[in-house]
C-alpha positions as CSV (number, residue, x, y, z in Angstrom):
1,M,0.0,0.0,0.0
2,D,1.5,3.3,-1.2
3,D,0.2,5.6,1.5
4,K,2.0,8.9,2.1
5,P,2.6,10.0,5.7
6,L,0.3,12.6,7.0
7,R,0.9,15.7,9.1
8,I,-1.1,18.5,10.6
9,E,-0.2,22.0,9.2
10,E,-1.5,25.4,10.3
11,K,-3.4,27.2,7.5
12,H,-5.7,29.9,8.8
13,P,-4.9,32.2,11.8
14,L,-7.5,32.7,14.4
15,A,-8.2,36.3,13.4
16,I,-8.9,35.3,9.8
17,R,-11.3,32.6,10.9
18,W,-13.2,35.1,13.2
19,F,-13.5,37.7,10.4
20,H,-14.8,35.0,8.1
21,W,-17.4,33.5,10.4
22,V,-18.6,36.9,11.7
23,N,-19.0,38.2,8.1
24,F,-21.0,35.2,7.0
25,P,-24.2,35.8,9.1
26,V,-23.8,39.6,8.9
27,L,-23.7,39.6,5.1
28,A,-26.5,37.1,4.9
29,I,-28.8,39.3,7.0
30,M,-27.7,42.4,5.1
31,I,-28.7,40.8,1.8
32,W,-32.1,39.7,3.3
33,S,-32.8,43.1,4.7
34,G,-31.6,44.8,1.5
35,L,-34.1,42.8,-0.4
36,L,-36.8,44.0,1.9
37,I,-35.8,47.5,1.2
38,Y,-35.7,46.8,-2.6
39,W,-39.1,45.1,-2.6
40,A,-40.6,48.4,-1.3
41,N,-39.7,49.9,-4.7
42,G,-38.5,47.3,-7.1
43,V,-37.3,49.3,-10.0
44,M,-34.5,47.1,-11.3
45,H,-35.1,45.3,-14.6
46,L,-33.3,42.9,-16.9
47,G,-34.2,44.7,-20.1
48,P,-38.0,44.6,-20.3
49,I,-38.3,42.0,-17.6
50,A,-38.8,43.0,-14.0
51,L,-36.6,41.1,-11.6
52,F,-39.6,40.5,-9.2
53,P,-42.9,40.7,-11.0
54,D,-46.2,41.6,-9.3
55,W,-47.2,37.9,-8.8
56,F,-44.1,37.4,-6.6
57,Y,-45.2,40.2,-4.2
58,H,-48.9,39.3,-4.3
59,P,-49.8,35.9,-5.8
60,G,-53.5,36.8,-5.9
61,Y,-53.1,40.3,-7.4
62,Q,-55.1,39.4,-10.5
63,E,-58.2,38.3,-8.6
64,K,-61.1,40.6,-7.7
65,P,-60.9,41.5,-4.9
66,P,-57.1,40.8,-4.7
67,K,-56.0,38.3,-2.2
68,P,-53.5,39.5,0.3
69,G,-49.9,38.7,-0.6
70,V,-48.5,35.5,0.9
71,Y,-45.1,37.2,1.5
72,E,-46.2,40.8,2.1
73,L,-42.6,41.7,1.1
74,S,-43.5,45.2,-0.1
75,A,-44.9,46.1,3.4
76,R,-41.7,45.5,5.3
77,L,-39.6,48.6,4.4
78,A,-39.1,49.8,8.0
79,E,-38.1,46.3,9.2
80,G,-35.6,46.0,6.3
81,M,-34.1,49.4,6.9
82,S,-33.7,48.8,10.7
83,W,-31.8,45.6,10.1
84,H,-29.8,46.9,7.3
85,F,-28.6,50.1,9.1
86,L,-27.8,48.1,12.2
87,L,-25.8,45.4,10.5
88,M,-23.9,47.8,8.2
89,W,-21.9,48.8,11.3
90,F,-20.8,45.2,11.9
91,F,-20.1,44.7,8.2
92,T,-18.0,47.9,8.0
93,I,-16.1,47.4,11.2
94,N,-15.4,43.7,10.5
95,G,-14.2,44.6,7.0
96,I,-11.9,47.4,8.2
97,L,-10.4,45.1,10.9
98,Y,-9.9,42.4,8.3
99,V,-8.0,44.7,5.9
100,L,-5.9,46.1,8.7
101,Y,-5.0,42.7,9.9
102,T,-4.1,41.3,6.5
103,A,-1.9,44.4,5.9
104,I,-0.1,44.3,9.2
105,S,0.3,40.5,9.5
106,G,1.5,40.0,6.0
107,E,-1.5,37.8,5.1
108,W,-2.0,40.0,2.1
109,R,0.8,38.2,0.3
110,H,-1.4,35.1,0.1
111,I,-4.4,37.0,-1.2
112,L,-3.4,39.8,-3.6
113,P,-3.0,38.7,-7.2
114,S,0.4,38.7,-8.9
115,R,1.4,38.8,-12.5
116,N,0.9,35.0,-12.8
117,T,-2.5,34.9,-11.0
118,L,-4.7,35.3,-14.1
119,R,-2.9,32.4,-15.9
120,E,-3.2,30.3,-12.8
121,A,-6.9,31.1,-12.5
122,I,-7.5,30.0,-16.1
123,H,-5.7,26.7,-15.3
124,V,-8.0,26.3,-12.2
125,V,-11.2,26.8,-14.3
126,L,-10.0,24.4,-17.0
127,H,-9.1,21.8,-14.4
128,D,-12.5,22.2,-12.7
129,L,-14.2,21.7,-16.0
130,H,-12.1,18.6,-16.7
131,L,-10.6,20.3,-19.8
132,R,-7.1,20.1,-18.2
133,K,-5.7,17.0,-16.6
134,E,-2.7,18.7,-14.8
135,A,-3.7,20.1,-11.5
136,P,-3.0,23.8,-11.1
137,S,-0.2,25.1,-8.8
138,Q,-1.6,25.5,-5.3
139,G,-0.1,27.6,-2.5
140,K,-2.3,28.7,0.4
141,F,-4.7,30.0,-2.3
142,N,-4.8,29.3,-6.0
143,G,-5.1,32.0,-8.7
144,A,-8.9,31.8,-8.9
145,Q,-9.2,32.2,-5.1
146,K,-6.9,35.2,-5.1
147,I,-9.0,37.0,-7.7
148,A,-12.2,36.0,-6.0
149,Y,-11.1,37.1,-2.5
150,T,-9.6,40.3,-3.7
151,G,-12.7,41.0,-5.7
152,V,-14.9,40.5,-2.6
153,I,-12.9,43.0,-0.7
154,L,-13.4,45.6,-3.5
155,M,-17.1,44.7,-3.6
156,G,-17.4,45.3,0.1
157,L,-15.8,48.8,-0.4
158,G,-18.1,49.5,-3.3
159,S,-21.1,48.4,-1.3
160,L,-20.1,50.7,1.6
161,V,-19.6,53.7,-0.7
162,T,-22.7,53.2,-2.8
163,G,-24.7,52.5,0.4
164,I,-23.6,55.8,2.0
165,A,-24.4,57.6,-1.3
166,I,-28.0,56.3,-1.3
167,Y,-28.5,56.4,2.5
168,K,-27.4,60.1,2.8
169,P,-27.5,61.5,-0.7
170,V,-27.4,65.1,0.6
171,Q,-24.8,64.8,3.4
172,A,-22.7,62.4,1.2
173,S,-23.4,64.4,-2.0
174,L,-19.8,64.1,-3.1
175,F,-20.1,60.3,-3.2
176,T,-23.4,60.5,-4.9
177,Q,-22.2,62.8,-7.6
178,L,-19.0,60.9,-8.3
179,L,-21.1,57.7,-8.7
180,G,-23.3,59.5,-11.3
181,G,-26.3,60.3,-9.1
182,Y,-28.7,58.6,-6.8
183,T,-30.2,56.3,-9.4
184,V,-26.8,55.0,-10.6
185,A,-25.6,54.6,-7.0
186,R,-28.7,52.5,-6.2
187,F,-28.2,50.5,-9.4
188,L,-24.6,49.7,-8.5
189,H,-25.5,48.9,-4.9
190,F,-28.1,46.4,-6.0
191,W,-25.8,44.6,-8.5
192,L,-23.0,44.5,-5.9
193,M,-25.4,42.6,-3.7
194,M,-26.2,40.2,-6.6
195,G,-22.4,39.8,-6.9
196,F,-22.2,38.7,-3.3
197,I,-25.0,36.2,-3.8
198,G,-23.2,34.8,-6.8
199,F,-20.0,34.6,-4.9
200,F,-21.7,32.8,-2.0
201,F,-23.1,30.0,-4.2
202,V,-19.8,29.5,-6.0
203,H,-17.8,29.7,-2.7
204,V,-20.0,27.0,-1.1
205,A,-19.9,24.8,-4.2
206,Q,-16.1,25.0,-4.2
207,V,-15.9,24.3,-0.4
208,I,-18.0,21.2,-0.9
209,R,-15.9,20.2,-3.9
210,A,-12.6,20.7,-1.9
211,G,-13.9,18.4,0.8
212,W,-13.9,18.2,4.6
213,N,-10.2,18.9,5.1
214,N,-10.6,22.4,3.6
215,F,-13.7,23.2,5.6
216,R,-12.1,21.9,8.8
217,A,-9.1,24.3,8.2
218,M,-11.5,27.3,8.3
219,V,-13.0,26.0,11.6
220,T,-9.9,24.8,13.5
221,G,-7.2,26.6,11.6
222,Y,-5.4,23.4,10.7
223,E,-5.4,21.0,7.7
224,I,-4.1,17.5,7.2
225,V,-1.5,17.3,4.4
226,A,0.4,14.5,2.8
227,D,4.2,14.6,2.8
228,E,6.0,13.8,-0.4
229,V,8.0,10.6,-0.1
230,T,11.5,10.8,-1.6
231,E,13.6,7.7,-2.3
């Protein structure tokens, strides 16, 4: 039996794990509360198609008299705003602390893309699609992960700036004007949220694909790796 010896290796510092697990429920609730705010005035469209048509809000809207909506989503603006404005402080503080920690500790070296990152990311995608047999080079994070994690940080900054612009369009008029006005800022804020949703599903799928060892590393900070045997 050609088994390689195994050893336990540290992968994620405690601070990184805390930032990750705090951000998970905070971002989830912010997305939910943001949708409650959006549903109060759902103006976003994909071309001529409304993202959330009338039947989604009120399944019985065509009947006479209309039946009350099952979800009553459009009647929860105050609830959505309360949760959103509360959690935005946790989201912002957690994000700032994360960036400061990665900058001071040197963890940024594992996250920021380099000149070879795009090529490595393409190799990762081709390997995941079974179009490339050779496994891509893998450090602490591969090229695709570096691009994704750096992108999420930038998306968080964009969400903060656009959120301030639409929350306080007069007091933060400079942000609002630089973004092209209130309507553009709201449009950008909405699609940044959609980007977070997309990232979430891809991230979870990749975690499942990577297996228990990878998930355990984000919980305990350690992973089990196989030593290369040299003869």
